[in-house]
One Martini backbone bead per residue (centre of mass of N, CA, C, O) as a GRO file, in nm:
protein
  512
    1UNK     BB    1   2.409   1.364  -1.796
    2UNK     BB    2   2.302   1.658  -1.803
    3UNK     BB    3   2.151   1.674  -1.536
    4UNK     BB    4   2.395   1.645  -1.354
    5UNK     BB    5   2.571   1.878  -1.462
    6UNK     BB    6   2.367   2.103  -1.414
    7UNK     BB    7   2.336   2.069  -1.113
    8UNK     BB    8   2.637   2.102  -1.037
    9UNK     BB    9   2.669   2.383  -1.154
   10UNK     BB   10   2.458   2.517  -0.972
   11UNK     BB   11   2.586   2.431  -0.706
   12UNK     BB   12   2.856   2.576  -0.753
   13UNK     BB   13   2.745   2.864  -0.783
   14UNK     BB   14   2.612   2.874  -0.503
   15UNK     BB   15   2.844   2.782  -0.306
   16UNK     BB   16   3.151   2.840  -0.385
   17UNK     BB   17   3.285   2.525  -0.346
   18UNK     BB   18   3.512   2.325  -0.491
   19UNK     BB   19   3.568   2.113  -0.275
   20UNK     BB   20   3.281   2.013  -0.238
   21UNK     BB   21   3.232   1.932  -0.530
   22UNK     BB   22   3.469   1.732  -0.551
   23UNK     BB   23   3.369   1.545  -0.328
   24UNK     BB   24   3.114   1.458  -0.465
   25UNK     BB   25   3.238   1.347  -0.725
   26UNK     BB   26   3.435   1.150  -0.592
   27UNK     BB   27   3.222   0.981  -0.448
   28UNK     BB   28   3.078   0.895  -0.706
   29UNK     BB   29   3.320   0.749  -0.835
   30UNK     BB   30   3.366   0.550  -0.603
   31UNK     BB   31   3.093   0.412  -0.629
   32UNK     BB   32   3.125   0.318  -0.916
   33UNK     BB   33   3.378   0.137  -0.869
   34UNK     BB   34   3.283  -0.026  -0.586
   35UNK     BB   35   2.947  -0.073  -0.625
   36UNK     BB   36   2.977  -0.144  -0.944
   37UNK     BB   37   2.950  -0.348  -1.177
   38UNK     BB   38   2.986  -0.386  -1.507
   39UNK     BB   39   2.707  -0.498  -1.556
   40UNK     BB   40   2.547  -0.275  -1.400
   41UNK     BB   41   2.662  -0.035  -1.553
   42UNK     BB   42   2.557  -0.116  -1.827
   43UNK     BB   43   2.259  -0.121  -1.741
   44UNK     BB   44   2.235   0.174  -1.663
   45UNK     BB   45   2.319   0.295  -1.936
   46UNK     BB   46   2.101   0.146  -2.104
   47UNK     BB   47   1.843   0.276  -1.942
   48UNK     BB   48   1.943   0.564  -1.892
   49UNK     BB   49   1.960   0.883  -1.753
   50UNK     BB   50   1.730   0.879  -1.547
   51UNK     BB   51   1.820   0.637  -1.372
   52UNK     BB   52   2.107   0.737  -1.329
   53UNK     BB   53   2.034   0.993  -1.183
   54UNK     BB   54   1.879   0.868  -0.949
   55UNK     BB   55   2.107   0.688  -0.845
   56UNK     BB   56   2.320   0.907  -0.789
   57UNK     BB   57   2.148   1.066  -0.577
   58UNK     BB   58   2.106   0.846  -0.378
   59UNK     BB   59   2.416   0.823  -0.318
   60UNK     BB   60   2.533   1.113  -0.282
   61UNK     BB   61   2.358   1.213  -0.037
   62UNK     BB   62   2.470   0.998   0.160
   63UNK     BB   63   2.782   1.092   0.136
   64UNK     BB   64   2.742   1.373   0.292
   65UNK     BB   65   2.761   1.218   0.532
   66UNK     BB   66   2.867   1.223   0.881
   67UNK     BB   67   2.982   1.266   1.207
   68UNK     BB   68   2.879   1.521   1.166
   69UNK     BB   69   2.697   1.774   1.163
   70UNK     BB   70   2.504   1.909   0.927
   71UNK     BB   71   2.582   2.218   0.991
   72UNK     BB   72   2.898   2.150   0.925
   73UNK     BB   73   2.864   2.106   0.612
   74UNK     BB   74   2.602   2.289   0.576
   75UNK     BB   75   2.383   2.510   0.530
   76UNK     BB   76   2.057   2.572   0.529
   77UNK     BB   77   2.049   2.682   0.240
   78UNK     BB   78   2.206   2.444   0.111
   79UNK     BB   79   2.016   2.221   0.195
   80UNK     BB   80   1.772   2.332   0.044
   81UNK     BB   81   1.896   2.324  -0.238
   82UNK     BB   82   1.945   2.020  -0.249
   83UNK     BB   83   1.656   1.937  -0.192
   84UNK     BB   84   1.536   2.074  -0.445
   85UNK     BB   85   1.697   1.907  -0.646
   86UNK     BB   86   1.581   1.632  -0.557
   87UNK     BB   87   1.286   1.704  -0.617
   88UNK     BB   88   1.321   1.722  -0.922
   89UNK     BB   89   1.409   1.433  -0.962
   90UNK     BB   90   1.158   1.303  -0.843
   91UNK     BB   91   0.949   1.431  -1.050
   92UNK     BB   92   1.130   1.283  -1.301
   93UNK     BB   93   1.090   1.008  -1.222
   94UNK     BB   94   0.982   0.670  -1.280
   95UNK     BB   95   0.906   0.594  -0.942
   96UNK     BB   96   0.920   0.832  -0.790
   97UNK     BB   97   1.016   0.826  -0.465
   98UNK     BB   98   1.289   0.744  -0.335
   99UNK     BB   99   1.378   0.623  -0.039
  100UNK     BB  100   1.632   0.797   0.010
  101UNK     BB  101   1.499   1.070  -0.047
  102UNK     BB  102   1.281   1.052   0.165
  103UNK     BB  103   1.470   1.031   0.411
  104UNK     BB  104   1.613   1.298   0.364
  105UNK     BB  105   1.357   1.470   0.392
  106UNK     BB  106   1.295   1.394   0.680
  107UNK     BB  107   1.557   1.513   0.797
  108UNK     BB  108   1.506   1.807   0.691
  109UNK     BB  109   1.224   1.799   0.884
  110UNK     BB  110   1.363   1.806   1.197
  111UNK     BB  111   1.368   2.093   1.329
  112UNK     BB  112   1.696   2.125   1.396
  113UNK     BB  113   1.796   1.823   1.469
  114UNK     BB  114   2.112   1.767   1.397
  115UNK     BB  115   2.225   1.537   1.559
  116UNK     BB  116   2.010   1.325   1.495
  117UNK     BB  117   2.030   1.365   1.189
  118UNK     BB  118   2.322   1.254   1.161
  119UNK     BB  119   2.265   0.975   1.275
  120UNK     BB  120   2.044   0.896   1.079
  121UNK     BB  121   2.202   0.940   0.822
  122UNK     BB  122   2.404   0.704   0.878
  123UNK     BB  123   2.197   0.481   0.922
  124UNK     BB  124   2.079   0.491   0.645
  125UNK     BB  125   2.327   0.408   0.496
  126UNK     BB  126   2.365   0.136   0.630
  127UNK     BB  127   2.074  -0.001   0.579
  128UNK     BB  128   2.067   0.048   0.259
  129UNK     BB  129   2.366  -0.121   0.223
  130UNK     BB  130   2.251  -0.388   0.298
  131UNK     BB  131   2.181  -0.687   0.334
  132UNK     BB  132   1.954  -0.902   0.376
  133UNK     BB  133   1.812  -1.026   0.628
  134UNK     BB  134   1.741  -1.269   0.813
  135UNK     BB  135   1.500  -1.460   0.889
  136UNK     BB  136   1.330  -1.589   1.152
  137UNK     BB  137   1.349  -1.882   1.038
  138UNK     BB  138   1.669  -1.872   1.001
  139UNK     BB  139   1.672  -1.667   1.271
  140UNK     BB  140   1.540  -1.692   1.576
  141UNK     BB  141   1.669  -1.426   1.710
  142UNK     BB  142   1.554  -1.198   1.516
  143UNK     BB  143   1.262  -1.168   1.642
  144UNK     BB  144   1.396  -1.046   1.934
  145UNK     BB  145   1.674  -0.963   1.785
  146UNK     BB  146   1.914  -0.732   1.622
  147UNK     BB  147   2.215  -0.814   1.664
  148UNK     BB  148   2.277  -1.008   1.406
  149UNK     BB  149   2.160  -0.755   1.188
  150UNK     BB  150   2.272  -0.498   1.264
  151UNK     BB  151   2.378  -0.203   1.214
  152UNK     BB  152   2.619   0.010   1.310
  153UNK     BB  153   2.394   0.249   1.389
  154UNK     BB  154   2.178   0.124   1.575
  155UNK     BB  155   2.274   0.207   1.860
  156UNK     BB  156   2.254   0.513   1.813
  157UNK     BB  157   1.949   0.528   1.742
  158UNK     BB  158   1.850   0.388   1.999
  159UNK     BB  159   1.946   0.597   2.197
  160UNK     BB  160   1.784   0.832   2.082
  161UNK     BB  161   1.505   0.698   2.109
  162UNK     BB  162   1.521   0.645   2.425
  163UNK     BB  163   1.548   0.969   2.480
  164UNK     BB  164   1.299   1.089   2.270
  165UNK     BB  165   1.352   1.099   1.967
  166UNK     BB  166   1.134   1.119   1.708
  167UNK     BB  167   1.303   1.057   1.457
  168UNK     BB  168   1.438   0.797   1.558
  169UNK     BB  169   1.173   0.648   1.615
  170UNK     BB  170   1.078   0.642   1.325
  171UNK     BB  171   1.318   0.494   1.191
  172UNK     BB  172   1.301   0.245   1.367
  173UNK     BB  173   1.015   0.170   1.284
  174UNK     BB  174   1.086   0.144   0.979
  175UNK     BB  175   1.287  -0.086   1.006
  176UNK     BB  176   1.083  -0.288   1.133
  177UNK     BB  177   0.859  -0.266   0.920
  178UNK     BB  178   1.066  -0.334   0.648
  179UNK     BB  179   1.337  -0.486   0.702
  180UNK     BB  180   1.591  -0.274   0.723
  181UNK     BB  181   1.887  -0.417   0.843
  182UNK     BB  182   1.654  -0.569   0.992
  183UNK     BB  183   1.431  -0.750   1.136
  184UNK     BB  184   1.117  -0.784   1.115
  185UNK     BB  185   0.879  -0.606   1.359
  186UNK     BB  186   0.566  -0.511   1.414
  187UNK     BB  187   0.560  -0.445   1.719
  188UNK     BB  188   0.807  -0.252   1.720
  189UNK     BB  189   0.704  -0.060   1.510
  190UNK     BB  190   0.455   0.038   1.667
  191UNK     BB  191   0.599   0.138   1.920
  192UNK     BB  192   0.780   0.358   1.776
  193UNK     BB  193   0.557   0.508   1.632
  194UNK     BB  194   0.397   0.592   1.886
  195UNK     BB  195   0.619   0.762   2.016
  196UNK     BB  196   0.642   0.959   1.774
  197UNK     BB  197   0.341   1.040   1.744
  198UNK     BB  198   0.318   1.174   2.031
  199UNK     BB  199   0.520   1.411   1.884
  200UNK     BB  200   0.407   1.469   1.587
  201UNK     BB  201   0.507   1.268   1.379
  202UNK     BB  202   0.394   1.240   1.062
  203UNK     BB  203   0.520   0.974   0.959
  204UNK     BB  204   0.424   0.801   1.198
  205UNK     BB  205   0.122   0.855   1.175
  206UNK     BB  206   0.091   0.743   0.890
  207UNK     BB  207   0.210   0.454   0.929
  208UNK     BB  208   0.016   0.374   1.155
  209UNK     BB  209  -0.242   0.403   0.988
  210UNK     BB  210  -0.170   0.188   0.778
  211UNK     BB  211  -0.158  -0.050   0.972
  212UNK     BB  212  -0.450  -0.029   1.085
  213UNK     BB  213  -0.588  -0.060   0.811
  214UNK     BB  214  -0.474  -0.342   0.738
  215UNK     BB  215  -0.607  -0.451   1.027
  216UNK     BB  216  -0.905  -0.323   1.043
  217UNK     BB  217  -0.853  -0.046   1.225
  218UNK     BB  218  -1.036   0.211   1.143
  219UNK     BB  219  -1.073   0.416   1.373
  220UNK     BB  220  -0.771   0.452   1.429
  221UNK     BB  221  -0.691   0.540   1.147
  222UNK     BB  222  -0.869   0.793   1.133
  223UNK     BB  223  -0.747   0.947   1.368
  224UNK     BB  224  -0.461   0.970   1.242
  225UNK     BB  225  -0.533   1.105   0.968
  226UNK     BB  226  -0.670   1.352   1.091
  227UNK     BB  227  -0.427   1.456   1.243
  228UNK     BB  228  -0.245   1.490   0.998
  229UNK     BB  229  -0.428   1.686   0.842
  230UNK     BB  230  -0.434   1.915   1.050
  231UNK     BB  231  -0.129   1.972   1.059
  232UNK     BB  232  -0.086   2.023   0.749
  233UNK     BB  233  -0.287   2.259   0.713
  234UNK     BB  234  -0.116   2.448   0.912
  235UNK     BB  235   0.189   2.407   0.751
  236UNK     BB  236   0.071   2.407   0.457
  237UNK     BB  237  -0.005   2.468   0.156
  238UNK     BB  238  -0.222   2.482  -0.066
  239UNK     BB  239  -0.225   2.181  -0.246
  240UNK     BB  240  -0.048   1.991  -0.113
  241UNK     BB  241   0.052   1.668  -0.153
  242UNK     BB  242   0.028   1.584   0.155
  243UNK     BB  243  -0.275   1.648   0.175
  244UNK     BB  244  -0.368   1.449  -0.042
  245UNK     BB  245  -0.267   1.198   0.109
  246UNK     BB  246  -0.456   1.223   0.350
  247UNK     BB  247  -0.719   1.207   0.187
  248UNK     BB  248  -0.661   0.932   0.062
  249UNK     BB  249  -0.642   0.772   0.327
  250UNK     BB  250  -0.922   0.833   0.429
  251UNK     BB  251  -1.080   0.722   0.187
  252UNK     BB  252  -0.987   0.425   0.211
  253UNK     BB  253  -1.120   0.375   0.485
  254UNK     BB  254  -1.411   0.442   0.407
  255UNK     BB  255  -1.426   0.220   0.194
  256UNK     BB  256  -1.375  -0.018   0.391
  257UNK     BB  257  -1.644   0.070   0.558
  258UNK     BB  258  -1.864   0.150   0.318
  259UNK     BB  259  -1.825   0.478   0.272
  260UNK     BB  260  -1.848   0.586  -0.042
  261UNK     BB  261  -1.926   0.887  -0.053
  262UNK     BB  262  -1.698   0.987   0.128
  263UNK     BB  263  -1.469   0.869  -0.040
  264UNK     BB  264  -1.528   1.016  -0.304
  265UNK     BB  265  -1.487   1.306  -0.208
  266UNK     BB  266  -1.188   1.275  -0.116
  267UNK     BB  267  -1.067   1.173  -0.384
  268UNK     BB  268  -1.141   1.425  -0.548
  269UNK     BB  269  -0.972   1.620  -0.385
  270UNK     BB  270  -0.698   1.480  -0.427
  271UNK     BB  271  -0.691   1.492  -0.733
  272UNK     BB  272  -0.707   1.798  -0.766
  273UNK     BB  273  -0.445   1.862  -0.614
  274UNK     BB  274  -0.246   1.690  -0.784
  275UNK     BB  275  -0.298   1.835  -1.057
  276UNK     BB  276  -0.184   2.113  -0.946
  277UNK     BB  277   0.112   2.001  -0.801
  278UNK     BB  278   0.179   1.794  -1.032
  279UNK     BB  279   0.296   1.628  -1.268
  280UNK     BB  280   0.243   1.482  -1.537
  281UNK     BB  281   0.202   1.143  -1.474
  282UNK     BB  282   0.200   1.104  -1.186
  283UNK     BB  283   0.166   0.842  -0.969
  284UNK     BB  284  -0.038   0.986  -0.772
  285UNK     BB  285  -0.256   1.035  -0.985
  286UNK     BB  286  -0.301   0.739  -1.048
  287UNK     BB  287  -0.387   0.659  -0.763
  288UNK     BB  288  -0.643   0.832  -0.758
  289UNK     BB  289  -0.784   0.702  -0.998
  290UNK     BB  290  -0.786   0.416  -0.883
  291UNK     BB  291  -0.944   0.474  -0.618
  292UNK     BB  292  -1.192   0.597  -0.751
  293UNK     BB  293  -1.265   0.347  -0.918
  294UNK     BB  294  -1.312   0.153  -0.677
  295UNK     BB  295  -1.562   0.300  -0.572
  296UNK     BB  296  -1.736   0.264  -0.824
  297UNK     BB  297  -1.735  -0.040  -0.812
  298UNK     BB  298  -1.878  -0.059  -0.528
  299UNK     BB  299  -2.133   0.109  -0.656
  300UNK     BB  300  -2.176  -0.018  -0.963
  301UNK     BB  301  -2.001   0.188  -1.161
  302UNK     BB  302  -1.840   0.052  -1.423
  303UNK     BB  303  -1.788   0.262  -1.648
  304UNK     BB  304  -1.644   0.468  -1.472
  305UNK     BB  305  -1.424   0.276  -1.367
  306UNK     BB  306  -1.298   0.201  -1.640
  307UNK     BB  307  -1.198   0.480  -1.727
  308UNK     BB  308  -1.009   0.529  -1.479
  309UNK     BB  309  -0.832   0.274  -1.503
  310UNK     BB  310  -0.720   0.340  -1.783
  311UNK     BB  311  -0.579   0.600  -1.703
  312UNK     BB  312  -0.396   0.476  -1.484
  313UNK     BB  313  -0.245   0.273  -1.664
  314UNK     BB  314  -0.118   0.469  -1.862
  315UNK     BB  315   0.038   0.632  -1.646
  316UNK     BB  316   0.203   0.397  -1.523
  317UNK     BB  317   0.351   0.313  -1.786
  318UNK     BB  318   0.501   0.595  -1.803
  319UNK     BB  319   0.618   0.617  -1.479
  320UNK     BB  320   0.696   0.310  -1.459
  321UNK     BB  321   0.833   0.029  -1.426
  322UNK     BB  322   0.861  -0.267  -1.526
  323UNK     BB  323   0.662  -0.470  -1.323
  324UNK     BB  324   0.509  -0.299  -1.145
  325UNK     BB  325   0.277  -0.338  -0.897
  326UNK     BB  326   0.083  -0.105  -1.000
  327UNK     BB  327   0.028  -0.226  -1.275
  328UNK     BB  328  -0.095  -0.487  -1.170
  329UNK     BB  329  -0.326  -0.349  -1.017
  330UNK     BB  330  -0.463  -0.228  -1.267
  331UNK     BB  331  -0.521  -0.494  -1.409
  332UNK     BB  332  -0.695  -0.616  -1.186
  333UNK     BB  333  -0.910  -0.389  -1.174
  334UNK     BB  334  -1.001  -0.413  -1.465
  335UNK     BB  335  -1.085  -0.711  -1.449
  336UNK     BB  336  -1.314  -0.673  -1.246
  337UNK     BB  337  -1.490  -0.502  -1.426
  338UNK     BB  338  -1.520  -0.707  -1.656
  339UNK     BB  339  -1.655  -0.922  -1.483
  340UNK     BB  340  -1.902  -0.744  -1.398
  341UNK     BB  341  -1.974  -0.724  -1.722
  342UNK     BB  342  -1.908  -1.035  -1.846
  343UNK     BB  343  -1.590  -1.025  -1.946
  344UNK     BB  344  -1.402  -1.298  -1.893
  345UNK     BB  345  -1.166  -1.312  -2.093
  346UNK     BB  346  -1.050  -1.035  -2.034
  347UNK     BB  347  -1.010  -1.081  -1.733
  348UNK     BB  348  -0.814  -1.320  -1.747
  349UNK     BB  349  -0.588  -1.183  -1.902
  350UNK     BB  350  -0.529  -0.957  -1.690
  351UNK     BB  351  -0.474  -1.139  -1.443
  352UNK     BB  352  -0.237  -1.295  -1.572
  353UNK     BB  353  -0.053  -1.051  -1.613
  354UNK     BB  354  -0.039  -0.969  -1.315
  355UNK     BB  355   0.078  -1.234  -1.200
  356UNK     BB  356   0.341  -1.233  -1.365
  357UNK     BB  357   0.451  -0.969  -1.247
  358UNK     BB  358   0.447  -1.047  -0.941
  359UNK     BB  359   0.643  -1.293  -0.962
  360UNK     BB  360   0.886  -1.098  -1.042
  361UNK     BB  361   0.855  -0.860  -0.792
  362UNK     BB  362   0.766  -1.062  -0.561
  363UNK     BB  363   0.723  -1.235  -0.297
  364UNK     BB  364   0.658  -1.508  -0.165
  365UNK     BB  365   0.334  -1.491  -0.041
  366UNK     BB  366   0.219  -1.242  -0.133
  367UNK     BB  367  -0.078  -1.077  -0.106
  368UNK     BB  368  -0.097  -0.998  -0.414
  369UNK     BB  369  -0.086  -1.287  -0.521
  370UNK     BB  370  -0.334  -1.386  -0.374
  371UNK     BB  371  -0.528  -1.185  -0.511
  372UNK     BB  372  -0.491  -1.294  -0.800
  373UNK     BB  373  -0.592  -1.580  -0.743
  374UNK     BB  374  -0.869  -1.491  -0.639
  375UNK     BB  375  -0.959  -1.348  -0.901
  376UNK     BB  376  -0.935  -1.585  -1.091
  377UNK     BB  377  -1.135  -1.768  -0.941
  378UNK     BB  378  -1.384  -1.584  -0.985
  379UNK     BB  379  -1.394  -1.614  -1.290
  380UNK     BB  380  -1.421  -1.925  -1.305
  381UNK     BB  381  -1.681  -1.930  -1.146
  382UNK     BB  382  -1.851  -1.754  -1.347
  383UNK     BB  383  -1.784  -1.977  -1.585
  384UNK     BB  384  -1.818  -2.275  -1.431
  385UNK     BB  385  -1.511  -2.349  -1.324
  386UNK     BB  386  -1.489  -2.504  -1.024
  387UNK     BB  387  -1.220  -2.658  -1.003
  388UNK     BB  388  -1.037  -2.420  -1.067
  389UNK     BB  389  -1.142  -2.236  -0.846
  390UNK     BB  390  -1.074  -2.416  -0.603
  391UNK     BB  391  -0.764  -2.424  -0.637
  392UNK     BB  392  -0.715  -2.111  -0.621
  393UNK     BB  393  -0.851  -2.058  -0.346
  394UNK     BB  394  -0.664  -2.242  -0.181
  395UNK     BB  395  -0.404  -2.093  -0.244
  396UNK     BB  396  -0.494  -1.813  -0.136
  397UNK     BB  397  -0.557  -1.899   0.153
  398UNK     BB  398  -0.280  -2.005   0.234
  399UNK     BB  399  -0.129  -1.739   0.179
  400UNK     BB  400  -0.292  -1.557   0.377
  401UNK     BB  401  -0.230  -1.715   0.639
  402UNK     BB  402   0.082  -1.647   0.616
  403UNK     BB  403   0.071  -1.306   0.552
  404UNK     BB  404  -0.161  -1.248   0.757
  405UNK     BB  405  -0.343  -1.155   0.994
  406UNK     BB  406  -0.547  -1.239   1.212
  407UNK     BB  407  -0.863  -1.181   1.102
  408UNK     BB  408  -0.860  -1.104   0.809
  409UNK     BB  409  -1.065  -1.001   0.554
  410UNK     BB  410  -0.923  -1.164   0.323
  411UNK     BB  411  -0.965  -1.440   0.450
  412UNK     BB  412  -1.271  -1.424   0.451
  413UNK     BB  413  -1.302  -1.405   0.143
  414UNK     BB  414  -1.185  -1.684   0.082
  415UNK     BB  415  -1.388  -1.849   0.248
  416UNK     BB  416  -1.643  -1.750   0.106
  417UNK     BB  417  -1.563  -1.837  -0.195
  418UNK     BB  418  -1.515  -2.133  -0.133
  419UNK     BB  419  -1.806  -2.188  -0.044
  420UNK     BB  420  -1.941  -2.127  -0.318
  421UNK     BB  421  -1.819  -2.371  -0.461
  422UNK     BB  422  -1.946  -2.591  -0.278
  423UNK     BB  423  -2.234  -2.525  -0.343
  424UNK     BB  424  -2.204  -2.594  -0.655
  425UNK     BB  425  -2.118  -2.903  -0.558
  426UNK     BB  426  -2.324  -2.978  -0.304
  427UNK     BB  427  -2.147  -2.897  -0.029
  428UNK     BB  428  -2.309  -2.767   0.232
  429UNK     BB  429  -2.159  -2.819   0.499
  430UNK     BB  430  -1.888  -2.706   0.409
  431UNK     BB  431  -1.992  -2.424   0.333
  432UNK     BB  432  -2.108  -2.345   0.611
  433UNK     BB  433  -1.842  -2.351   0.766
  434UNK     BB  434  -1.699  -2.131   0.599
  435UNK     BB  435  -1.904  -1.905   0.644
  436UNK     BB  436  -1.877  -1.897   0.953
  437UNK     BB  437  -1.580  -1.818   0.954
  438UNK     BB  438  -1.611  -1.555   0.794
  439UNK     BB  439  -1.813  -1.415   0.984
  440UNK     BB  440  -1.636  -1.415   1.238
  441UNK     BB  441  -1.411  -1.237   1.119
  442UNK     BB  442  -1.586  -0.992   1.036
  443UNK     BB  443  -1.691  -0.926   1.324
  444UNK     BB  444  -1.395  -0.866   1.433
  445UNK     BB  445  -1.277  -0.661   1.183
  446UNK     BB  446  -1.549  -0.511   1.140
  447UNK     BB  447  -1.784  -0.306   1.124
  448UNK     BB  448  -2.077  -0.246   1.200
  449UNK     BB  449  -2.261  -0.281   0.909
  450UNK     BB  450  -2.104  -0.424   0.703
  451UNK     BB  451  -2.135  -0.545   0.384
  452UNK     BB  452  -1.979  -0.820   0.434
  453UNK     BB  453  -2.170  -0.923   0.649
  454UNK     BB  454  -2.417  -0.931   0.468
  455UNK     BB  455  -2.296  -1.130   0.265
  456UNK     BB  456  -2.264  -1.369   0.457
  457UNK     BB  457  -2.562  -1.393   0.536
  458UNK     BB  458  -2.668  -1.445   0.251
  459UNK     BB  459  -2.496  -1.703   0.196
  460UNK     BB  460  -2.607  -1.869   0.432
  461UNK     BB  461  -2.902  -1.859   0.349
  462UNK     BB  462  -2.868  -2.019   0.085
  463UNK     BB  463  -2.786  -2.283   0.219
  464UNK     BB  464  -3.040  -2.322   0.391
  465UNK     BB  465  -3.228  -2.331   0.152
  466UNK     BB  466  -3.100  -2.586   0.017
  467UNK     BB  467  -3.157  -2.753   0.297
  468UNK     BB  468  -3.473  -2.649   0.383
  469UNK     BB  469  -3.426  -2.390   0.587
  470UNK     BB  470  -3.634  -2.127   0.555
  471UNK     BB  471  -3.644  -1.975   0.823
  472UNK     BB  472  -3.341  -1.926   0.855
  473UNK     BB  473  -3.301  -1.789   0.584
  474UNK     BB  474  -3.491  -1.545   0.623
  475UNK     BB  475  -3.349  -1.421   0.866
  476UNK     BB  476  -3.077  -1.370   0.717
  477UNK     BB  477  -3.178  -1.199   0.485
  478UNK     BB  478  -3.299  -0.968   0.660
  479UNK     BB  479  -3.032  -0.890   0.799
  480UNK     BB  480  -2.878  -0.825   0.539
  481UNK     BB  481  -3.069  -0.599   0.447
  482UNK     BB  482  -3.042  -0.409   0.686
  483UNK     BB  483  -2.739  -0.356   0.656
  484UNK     BB  484  -2.731  -0.266   0.358
  485UNK     BB  485  -2.913  -0.008   0.401
  486UNK     BB  486  -2.703   0.132   0.582
  487UNK     BB  487  -2.425   0.099   0.391
  488UNK     BB  488  -2.592   0.148   0.121
  489UNK     BB  489  -2.716   0.238  -0.155
  490UNK     BB  490  -3.029   0.183  -0.281
  491UNK     BB  491  -2.896   0.087  -0.585
  492UNK     BB  492  -2.745  -0.150  -0.498
  493UNK     BB  493  -2.686  -0.470  -0.597
  494UNK     BB  494  -2.703  -0.612  -0.317
  495UNK     BB  495  -2.994  -0.529  -0.252
  496UNK     BB  496  -3.124  -0.663  -0.495
  497UNK     BB  497  -3.040  -0.955  -0.437
  498UNK     BB  498  -3.174  -0.986  -0.155
  499UNK     BB  499  -3.460  -0.916  -0.241
  500UNK     BB  500  -3.485  -1.152  -0.441
  501UNK     BB  501  -3.442  -1.377  -0.230
  502UNK     BB  502  -3.686  -1.312  -0.054
  503UNK     BB  503  -3.907  -1.330  -0.273
  504UNK     BB  504  -3.851  -1.620  -0.358
  505UNK     BB  505  -3.898  -1.755  -0.081
  506UNK     BB  506  -4.192  -1.655  -0.042
  507UNK     BB  507  -4.306  -1.788  -0.296
  508UNK     BB  508  -4.237  -2.079  -0.215
  509UNK     BB  509  -4.398  -2.081   0.051
  510UNK     BB  510  -4.675  -2.024  -0.080
  511UNK     BB  511  -4.689  -2.281  -0.257
  512UNK     BB  512  -4.647  -2.478   0.009
   0.00000   0.00000   0.00000
């Protein structure tokens, strides 16, 4: 509790208003009494002062909001002081920036729009303290209307958003995006984010870019992240963490496009900035190490990737709660590297650890669970256990079809790898149908000349080769090689594999 007491003592000395301090402490006591059961209170105390401190500040700063405008509660200087105190807690917290603190920071950055800030402030309190809304399946009206699940302040923030207030538009988009306080609605989330982004709200621009990247709309995502980077470079000091985040987001999109050298350069810049501006073992530094390692994996530099993933895992275990999804992600990524190096037993063990964590912390049918099933299936395939691989790939495909947008690249990956299993079982027609489905999705969702399109063409060629149609196979191999040479470095393993396939087929044709 010393962190809390020290912060309050400093706050008291700075503000010089004992009534305000007593109000804060009283509201905190009130929250403790009425919002936390004895069991939860015992759990909080048992987990230690750091989590307790973070929880207290999440709650206390929300209770400083009222129907008054923010500048009627405290002055600008005092708001900044409280914000700085929360920032210190964020930097020392176990899980990075709590959602409530992030939302508070967004409001503080609203460029003096105090009235809308106060409305958003109260809306944030309402929707963060509500029970989860019913899903669209449980409540058919919730998919088209928020009336049955909306928080008390929903109508207030909606009015502000409809009158053109960028901050309210962002928060409304965030509510629809994450399903907090109202039923999630991706289309409405994008609509409100776009309205806010048109007024240069950086949080809206960033979230919109993330959505487009997830939907494989890479060029649109790049435009948004570049815009965000340009604005932040003009308004923030050099090496600010938010600039590093922009670089990180840009790098991830370039990696998804297969432009690995460009991605590598941006990730290295982001990592250098984060090491200069953030505390040691901060989760964002681990994220940069993880993302950098993924690029090296895609470039086929497995030893370099392994070292970086191990660093990221150690850092995440120090800075994140047990069973956090990012720890599971590190385990999965390490397992992929071990699989690529041929260490299948080590890879299986790590994937199984990751899957167990995800089932504890994520919703049923979550895309990350599907990814772990997919990764496990790939290891069993490489071990030659094709029936086991088939079962896991089918589970992953069904889950991805439920949880991802139509024509998503991850669905194509599941179709592609399921086809590979059928090839090894000798069911060529079934495999060819799945490869054709995967190729169609990839052509719709990925940039022209993407390496995954080349991979699909190579895999289809292999099936035609097995079926005895060598002319069709050779055409597809050569198209796959052409694309791979455009998208990948000359020494990439994929280029070597396709070259070997072409040479083998030509040798066979010469013999016959």
